[in-house]
C-alpha positions as a Markdown table, in Angstrom:
| # | Residue | x | y | z |
|---|---|---|---|---|
| 1 | Met | -4.0 | -4.7 | -22.1 |
| 2 | Thr | -6.8 | -7.3 | -20.8 |
| 3 | Glu | -7.6 | -6.4 | -16.9 |
| 4 | Pro | -7.2 | -9.8 | -15.0 |
| 5 | Ser | -10.5 | -11.3 | -13.8 |
| 6 | Tyr | -9.9 | -10.9 | -10.1 |
| 7 | Leu | -9.7 | -7.1 | -10.5 |
| 8 | Thr | -12.6 | -7.1 | -12.5 |
| 9 | Ala | -14.7 | -9.1 | -9.8 |
| 10 | Leu | -13.0 | -7.2 | -6.9 |
| 11 | Arg | -13.9 | -3.7 | -8.5 |
| 12 | Ala | -17.7 | -5.1 | -9.1 |
| 13 | Ser | -17.6 | -6.4 | -5.5 |
| 14 | Tyr | -16.6 | -3.4 | -3.6 |
| 15 | Asp | -19.1 | -1.0 | -5.9 |
| 16 | Thr | -21.5 | -3.2 | -4.5 |
| 17 | Val | -21.0 | -3.3 | -1.0 |
| 18 | Ala | -19.5 | 0.3 | -0.7 |
| 19 | Val | -22.0 | 1.9 | 1.4 |
| 20 | Asp | -22.4 | -0.9 | 3.9 |
| 21 | Tyr | -18.9 | -1.3 | 4.1 |
| 22 | Ala | -18.5 | 2.5 | 5.2 |
| 23 | Glu | -21.2 | 2.1 | 7.9 |
| 24 | Leu | -19.3 | -0.9 | 9.5 |
| 25 | Tyr | -15.7 | 0.2 | 9.0 |
| 26 | Gly | -15.9 | 4.1 | 8.7 |
| 27 | Thr | -15.0 | 4.7 | 12.4 |
| 28 | Ala | -13.1 | 1.6 | 13.2 |
| 29 | Leu | -9.9 | 3.5 | 14.2 |
| 30 | Ala | -11.6 | 4.9 | 17.2 |
| 31 | Ser | -11.2 | 1.4 | 19.1 |
| 32 | Met | -8.0 | 0.7 | 17.7 |
| 33 | Pro | -5.2 | 2.3 | 19.6 |
| 34 | Leu | -2.4 | -0.1 | 18.3 |
| 35 | Thr | -3.3 | 1.0 | 15.1 |
| 36 | Arg | -3.5 | 4.5 | 15.6 |
| 37 | Ala | -0.1 | 4.5 | 17.3 |
| 38 | Met | 1.4 | 2.9 | 14.0 |
| 39 | Leu | 0.0 | 5.5 | 11.9 |
| 40 | Ala | 1.0 | 8.4 | 14.5 |
| 41 | Ala | 4.5 | 7.0 | 13.9 |
| 42 | Phe | 4.4 | 6.9 | 10.3 |
| 43 | Ala | 3.0 | 10.2 | 9.9 |
| 44 | Glu | 5.8 | 11.6 | 12.0 |
| 45 | Leu | 8.2 | 9.9 | 9.8 |
| 46 | Val | 6.7 | 11.2 | 6.7 |
| 47 | Arg | 6.5 | 14.8 | 8.3 |
| 48 | Ala | 10.2 | 14.5 | 9.0 |
| 49 | Ser | 11.1 | 13.5 | 5.5 |
| 50 | Gly | 9.3 | 16.2 | 3.6 |
| 51 | Asp | 9.6 | 14.3 | 0.6 |
| 52 | Gly | 5.9 | 14.6 | -0.7 |
| 53 | Pro | 2.4 | 13.5 | -0.3 |
| 54 | Val | 1.1 | 10.1 | 1.2 |
| 55 | Ala | -1.0 | 7.7 | -1.1 |
| 56 | Asp | -3.4 | 5.4 | 1.0 |
| 57 | Ile | -3.6 | 2.9 | -1.6 |
| 58 | Gly | -6.9 | 0.8 | -1.3 |
| 59 | Cys | -8.3 | 3.7 | 0.7 |
| 60 | Gly | -11.8 | 2.3 | 0.8 |
| 61 | Pro | -14.4 | 4.8 | 2.5 |
| 62 | Gly | -11.3 | 7.2 | 3.3 |
| 63 | His | -11.0 | 7.0 | 7.1 |
| 64 | Val | -7.1 | 6.3 | 7.2 |
| 65 | Ala | -6.7 | 9.1 | 4.6 |
| 66 | Ala | -8.7 | 11.2 | 6.9 |
| 67 | His | -7.0 | 10.1 | 10.2 |
| 68 | Leu | -3.6 | 11.0 | 8.5 |
| 69 | His | -4.8 | 14.5 | 7.2 |
| 70 | Ala | -5.7 | 15.1 | 10.9 |
| 71 | Leu | -2.2 | 14.4 | 12.0 |
| 72 | Gly | -0.7 | 17.1 | 9.4 |
| 73 | Val | 0.1 | 14.6 | 6.5 |
| 74 | Pro | -0.5 | 15.7 | 2.9 |
| 75 | Val | -2.4 | 12.5 | 1.9 |
| 76 | Phe | -4.8 | 11.7 | -0.9 |
| 77 | Gly | -6.7 | 8.3 | -1.6 |
| 78 | Ile | -6.5 | 5.7 | -4.4 |
| 79 | Asp | -9.1 | 2.8 | -4.6 |
| 80 | Leu | -10.0 | 0.2 | -7.5 |
| 81 | Ser | -13.7 | 0.9 | -6.6 |
| 82 | Pro | -15.2 | 4.1 | -8.4 |
| 83 | Arg | -18.2 | 4.0 | -5.9 |
| 84 | Met | -15.8 | 3.5 | -2.9 |
| 85 | Val | -14.1 | 6.7 | -4.3 |
| 86 | Glu | -17.6 | 8.5 | -4.3 |
| 87 | Val | -18.3 | 7.2 | -0.8 |
| 88 | Ala | -14.8 | 8.7 | 0.5 |
| 89 | Arg | -15.4 | 12.0 | -1.5 |
| 90 | Arg | -18.7 | 12.4 | 0.2 |
| 91 | Arg | -17.6 | 11.6 | 3.8 |
| 92 | Tyr | -14.4 | 13.8 | 3.3 |
| 93 | Pro | -15.0 | 16.4 | 0.6 |
| 94 | Gly | -11.7 | 18.4 | 1.4 |
| 95 | Leu | -9.5 | 15.4 | 0.6 |
| 96 | Arg | -8.7 | 14.1 | -2.9 |
| 97 | Phe | -9.7 | 10.6 | -4.0 |
| 98 | Gln | -9.2 | 8.7 | -7.1 |
| 99 | Ala | -10.0 | 5.6 | -8.7 |
| 100 | Gly | -6.7 | 3.2 | -9.7 |
| 101 | Ser | -5.1 | -0.2 | -9.6 |
| 102 | Met | -2.0 | -0.6 | -7.2 |
| 103 | Thr | -0.9 | -3.0 | -10.1 |
| 104 | Ala | -0.4 | -0.1 | -12.1 |
| 105 | Leu | -0.4 | 3.2 | -10.3 |
| 106 | Asp | -1.1 | 6.2 | -12.2 |
| 107 | Leu | 1.9 | 8.3 | -10.5 |
| 108 | Gly | 5.3 | 9.1 | -11.5 |
| 109 | Asp | 8.5 | 7.7 | -10.1 |
| 110 | Asp | 9.9 | 9.0 | -6.8 |
| 111 | Glu | 6.7 | 11.2 | -6.7 |
| 112 | Leu | 5.5 | 9.7 | -2.9 |
| 113 | Gly | 7.0 | 10.4 | 0.6 |
| 114 | Gly | 5.0 | 7.6 | 1.8 |
| 115 | Ile | 2.5 | 5.0 | 1.0 |
| 116 | Val | -0.3 | 3.4 | 3.3 |
| 117 | Ala | -1.8 | 0.1 | 2.2 |
| 118 | Trp | -4.2 | -0.7 | 5.0 |
| 119 | Tyr | -5.7 | -4.3 | 4.5 |
| 120 | Ser | -5.9 | -3.8 | 0.7 |
| 121 | Thr | -2.7 | -6.0 | -0.5 |
| 122 | His | -4.5 | -9.4 | 0.8 |
| 123 | His | -6.7 | -9.2 | -2.1 |
| 124 | Ile | -3.9 | -9.6 | -4.4 |
| 125 | Pro | -2.8 | -13.2 | -5.6 |
| 126 | Ser | 0.7 | -14.4 | -4.3 |
| 127 | Glu | 2.0 | -14.3 | -7.5 |
| 128 | Gln | 1.2 | -10.7 | -8.3 |
| 129 | Leu | 2.5 | -9.3 | -5.2 |
| 130 | Pro | 5.9 | -8.7 | -6.6 |
| 131 | Thr | 4.2 | -6.5 | -9.1 |
| 132 | Val | 2.4 | -4.5 | -6.6 |
| 133 | Phe | 5.4 | -3.9 | -4.3 |
| 134 | Ala | 7.4 | -2.7 | -7.3 |
| 135 | Glu | 4.9 | -0.2 | -8.1 |
| 136 | Phe | 5.1 | 0.9 | -4.3 |
| 137 | Cys | 9.1 | 1.2 | -4.7 |
| 138 | Arg | 8.8 | 2.9 | -8.0 |
| 139 | Thr | 6.3 | 5.6 | -6.7 |
| 140 | Leu | 8.2 | 6.1 | -3.5 |
| 141 | Ala | 10.8 | 8.7 | -3.2 |
| 142 | Pro | 14.1 | 7.6 | -1.9 |
| 143 | Gly | 13.9 | 7.1 | 1.6 |
| 144 | Gly | 10.0 | 7.2 | 1.6 |
| 145 | His | 8.2 | 5.1 | 3.9 |
| 146 | Leu | 5.3 | 2.5 | 3.5 |
| 147 | Leu | 3.0 | 1.2 | 6.2 |
| 148 | Leu | 1.3 | -2.0 | 5.4 |
| 149 | Gly | -1.5 | -3.7 | 7.2 |
| 150 | Thr | -2.9 | -7.3 | 6.7 |
| 151 | His | -4.3 | -10.0 | 8.2 |
| 152 | Val | -2.1 | -13.1 | 8.9 |
| 153 | Gly | -2.5 | -16.5 | 7.6 |
| 154 | Asp | -1.4 | -19.3 | 4.7 |
| 155 | Glu | -4.7 | -19.7 | 3.0 |
| 156 | His | -6.7 | -18.4 | -0.1 |
| 157 | Arg | -10.2 | -18.0 | 0.5 |
| 158 | Gln | -13.1 | -16.7 | -1.9 |
| 159 | Leu | -15.7 | -14.7 | -0.3 |
| 160 | Glu | -19.2 | -15.1 | -2.1 |
| 161 | His | -21.1 | -13.1 | 0.4 |
| 162 | Ala | -20.1 | -10.3 | 2.4 |
| 163 | Tyr | -21.5 | -7.1 | 3.9 |
| 164 | Gly | -25.2 | -8.4 | 3.4 |
| 165 | His | -24.5 | -8.7 | -0.5 |
| 166 | Pro | -23.2 | -11.5 | -2.9 |
| 167 | Val | -19.6 | -11.0 | -4.0 |
| 168 | Ser | -16.5 | -12.3 | -5.5 |
| 169 | Ile | -13.5 | -11.3 | -3.2 |
| 170 | Gly | -10.4 | -13.2 | -3.1 |
| 171 | Ile | -8.4 | -13.3 | 0.0 |
| 172 | His | -4.9 | -14.3 | -0.2 |
| 173 | Leu | -3.2 | -14.3 | 3.1 |
| 174 | Gln | 0.6 | -14.3 | 3.8 |
| 175 | Gln | 2.9 | -14.4 | 6.7 |
| 176 | Pro | 4.9 | -11.5 | 7.9 |
| 177 | Asp | 8.3 | -12.9 | 7.1 |
| 178 | Arg | 7.1 | -13.8 | 3.6 |
| 179 | Ile | 5.8 | -10.3 | 2.8 |
| 180 | Ala | 9.1 | -8.7 | 4.3 |
| 181 | Glu | 11.1 | -11.0 | 1.9 |
| 182 | Leu | 8.9 | -9.7 | -1.1 |
| 183 | Leu | 9.4 | -6.0 | 0.0 |
| 184 | Ala | 13.0 | -6.5 | 0.2 |
| 185 | Glu | 13.2 | -8.0 | -3.3 |
| 186 | Ala | 11.3 | -4.8 | -4.4 |
| 187 | Gly | 13.7 | -2.4 | -2.6 |
| 188 | Leu | 11.6 | -1.8 | 0.6 |
| 189 | Val | 13.4 | -2.5 | 3.7 |
| 190 | Val | 11.2 | -3.4 | 6.8 |
| 191 | Thr | 12.2 | -1.5 | 9.7 |
| 192 | Ala | 9.5 | -2.3 | 12.2 |
| 193 | Arg | 6.5 | -4.9 | 12.9 |
| 194 | Leu | 3.6 | -4.8 | 15.1 |
| 195 | Met | 1.6 | -8.2 | 15.7 |
| 196 | Glu | -1.8 | -8.2 | 17.1 |
| 197 | Glu | -3.2 | -11.7 | 18.4 |
| 198 | Pro | -6.7 | -12.2 | 18.1 |
| 199 | Gly | -9.2 | -10.5 | 19.9 |
| 200 | Glu | -13.1 | -9.7 | 20.4 |
| 201 | Gly | -14.8 | -10.3 | 17.0 |
| 202 | Gln | -11.1 | -11.1 | 15.5 |
| 203 | Lys | -10.6 | -14.6 | 14.4 |
| 204 | Arg | -6.7 | -14.1 | 13.6 |
| 205 | Gln | -3.6 | -12.3 | 14.0 |
| 206 | His | -2.8 | -8.9 | 12.2 |
| 207 | Ala | 0.2 | -7.8 | 11.0 |
| 208 | Cys | 1.6 | -4.0 | 10.5 |
| 209 | Leu | 4.8 | -3.8 | 8.9 |
| 210 | Leu | 6.7 | -0.3 | 8.3 |
| 211 | Ala | 9.3 | -0.4 | 5.7 |
| 212 | Arg | 11.6 | 2.2 | 4.0 |
| 213 | Lys | 12.8 | 2.6 | 0.4 |
| 214 | Ser | 16.6 | 2.3 | 0.1 |
| 215 | Gly | 18.6 | 5.4 | -1.0 |
């Protein structure tokens, strides 16, 4: 099966910027108390269910996975970019990271107790989101939890330069209500939301959605 061109371009772009991206965002959680609070709540829910490991999908340089590990969650990371995976492995040699696409996860049905998709699904074109959310639902155990963070908007942008490098990165923004609708259609019911207004260095709203697989 031929890979969609947007995935090929996205992989190449994040391979190019991986080191600089890690330098910029690798310690970002230290200045994000609301994000840490949502991750802590998610970790508590996952630990209580005991249904399996957590996959950090679109893990980048591995900082979110490392934070969850410190909270006592069995976690591993998946990223489209092999170079980003290399960076994550170097930064956190005690954790497992692997290359893969959220559009076709190399995981079994009902295998995961939780999924984190932290600012990664907005790279997926709108028409492909149902496929991604269906994969999330397929791989989550019944009762498993999803934590999704994203920028908020109604636009598509194509980045041609980022992190000091030429790139081809698509940004496909959605409103939280639409994301919740698509998750529900896939079998994932949103149980909580956090909306964060623009602040210093941030030009738009951010949303965090916590969802649960029925069953």
